[in-house]
C-alpha positions as CSV (number, residue, x, y, z in Angstrom):
1,M,220.7,23.9,-71.0
2,E,221.6,26.0,-68.2
3,K,218.4,28.1,-68.4
4,M,216.2,25.0,-68.6
5,M,218.0,23.5,-65.5
6,S,217.4,26.7,-63.5
7,T,213.7,26.6,-64.7
8,I,213.0,23.3,-63.8
9,S,214.8,23.5,-60.2
10,C,212.7,26.6,-59.6
11,L,209.3,24.7,-60.5
12,L,210.6,21.6,-58.6
13,E,211.4,23.8,-55.4
14,S,208.1,25.9,-55.8
15,S,205.8,22.5,-56.0
16,R,207.6,21.5,-52.4
17,H,206.6,24.8,-51.0
18,P,202.9,25.7,-52.1
19,Q,201.8,29.3,-51.3
20,G,199.4,29.3,-48.6
21,S,198.5,25.7,-49.0
22,T,199.1,22.6,-47.3
23,D,201.6,19.9,-48.2
24,W,200.5,18.4,-51.9
25,R,201.1,14.8,-50.4
26,S,198.1,15.3,-48.5
27,T,195.8,16.6,-51.1
28,E,194.5,15.5,-54.3
29,E,196.6,17.9,-56.4
30,V,199.8,16.5,-57.4
31,P,202.2,18.7,-59.5
32,I,203.5,17.3,-62.8
33,L,206.3,18.6,-64.6
34,I,206.4,17.1,-68.1
35,I,209.9,17.7,-70.1
36,E,210.0,16.7,-74.0
37,G,213.0,15.6,-75.9
38,F,214.6,12.3,-76.1
39,L,218.2,13.9,-76.5
40,L,217.4,15.1,-72.5
41,F,217.9,11.6,-71.5
42,N,221.4,11.8,-72.3
43,Y,221.8,15.1,-70.3
44,K,223.5,14.0,-67.2
45,P,222.2,16.9,-64.7
46,L,218.8,15.8,-65.7
47,D,219.7,12.2,-64.2
48,T,218.7,12.6,-60.7
49,M,215.4,14.6,-61.6
50,W,213.2,12.2,-63.4
51,N,210.5,10.2,-61.7
52,R,209.2,8.6,-64.7
53,S,210.6,8.6,-68.1
54,Y,208.9,7.4,-71.7
55,F,210.4,6.9,-74.9
56,L,208.4,6.4,-78.3
57,T,209.6,3.4,-80.3
58,I,209.2,3.5,-84.1
59,P,210.1,1.5,-86.9
60,Y,212.5,2.7,-89.5
61,E,209.9,2.8,-92.5
62,E,207.2,4.4,-90.5
63,C,209.6,6.9,-89.0
64,K,210.6,7.8,-92.7
65,R,207.3,8.1,-93.8
66,R,206.2,10.5,-91.3
67,R,209.1,12.6,-91.5
68,S,208.8,12.9,-95.5
69,T,205.2,14.5,-94.6
70,R,206.6,17.0,-92.6
71,V,207.3,20.6,-94.1
72,Y,210.9,22.0,-92.7
73,Q,212.0,25.4,-93.8
74,P,214.8,24.8,-95.3
75,P,213.7,21.2,-96.5
76,D,215.5,18.6,-95.7
77,P,218.6,17.3,-98.1
78,P,218.4,14.3,-100.2
79,G,219.7,11.6,-98.3
80,Y,219.3,13.3,-94.9
81,F,217.0,10.8,-93.3
82,D,219.2,7.8,-94.0
83,G,222.6,9.8,-93.6
84,H,221.8,11.5,-90.2
85,V,218.2,11.3,-88.9
86,W,217.7,7.4,-88.5
87,P,221.6,6.9,-87.5
88,M,221.3,9.6,-84.7
89,Y,218.2,8.0,-83.4
90,L,219.7,4.6,-83.5
91,K,222.7,6.1,-81.5
92,H,220.8,7.7,-78.9
93,R,218.6,4.6,-78.4
94,Q,221.6,2.8,-77.8
95,E,223.2,5.1,-75.3
96,M,219.9,5.0,-73.7
97,E,220.5,1.3,-73.0
98,G,223.3,2.6,-70.2
99,I,220.8,4.7,-68.3
100,T,220.3,3.5,-64.9
101,W,216.6,4.8,-64.2
102,E,213.7,2.9,-65.7
103,I,212.4,4.0,-69.0
104,V,209.2,3.0,-70.2
105,Y,209.2,2.4,-73.9
106,L,205.8,3.1,-75.9
107,D,205.0,1.9,-79.3
108,G,204.9,4.9,-81.4
109,T,203.0,3.2,-84.1
110,K,199.7,3.1,-81.6
111,S,197.1,6.3,-82.0
112,E,197.8,9.0,-80.2
113,E,194.8,8.3,-78.0
114,D,195.9,4.8,-77.1
115,L,199.6,6.4,-76.1
116,F,197.9,9.0,-73.8
117,S,195.7,6.1,-72.1
118,Q,198.7,4.1,-71.4
119,V,200.9,7.2,-70.2
120,Y,198.0,8.4,-68.2
121,E,197.4,5.1,-66.6
122,D,200.7,4.7,-65.6
123,L,201.1,7.9,-64.2
124,R,198.2,7.1,-62.1
125,Q,199.5,4.2,-60.6
126,E,203.0,5.6,-60.1
127,L,201.4,8.5,-58.3
128,A,199.5,6.3,-56.3
129,K,202.5,4.4,-55.2
130,Q,204.4,7.7,-54.7
131,K,201.6,8.8,-52.3
132,C,201.4,5.6,-50.4
133,L,205.2,5.5,-49.7
134,Q,205.0,8.9,-48.6
135,V,202.1,8.4,-46.1
136,T,204.0,5.4,-44.8
137,A,206.8,7.6,-44.3
138,Y,205.1,10.4,-42.6
139,K,203.4,8.0,-40.0
């Protein structure tokens, strides 16, 4: 986790000071860093780094069906999904209710294209708001 935090910090710092270019806030290019993994929501050092967070929700039956189609080495032992995977999903989702920043919950039963479109549009709106706030702050 320390290496990940160091890498994230370096990327964030380098995006604030791009080499030989103007401030990114005045250009059309905006750096975006995507960090994947729902357990990261519960990792406290990242709390202040999120600008936007997304969490895919999925019903039990669909989650179990998808998990059963994956090939793991070694394979899941019998009862592993019901005894560990699903209870841990529920535990971490409940812990997320105590998180102080906004999380956008996405319907994991939608198609990848629909989810991509939803996140893309949300990010466009969020970046427009951020840029508006920064332009106002620089005036």
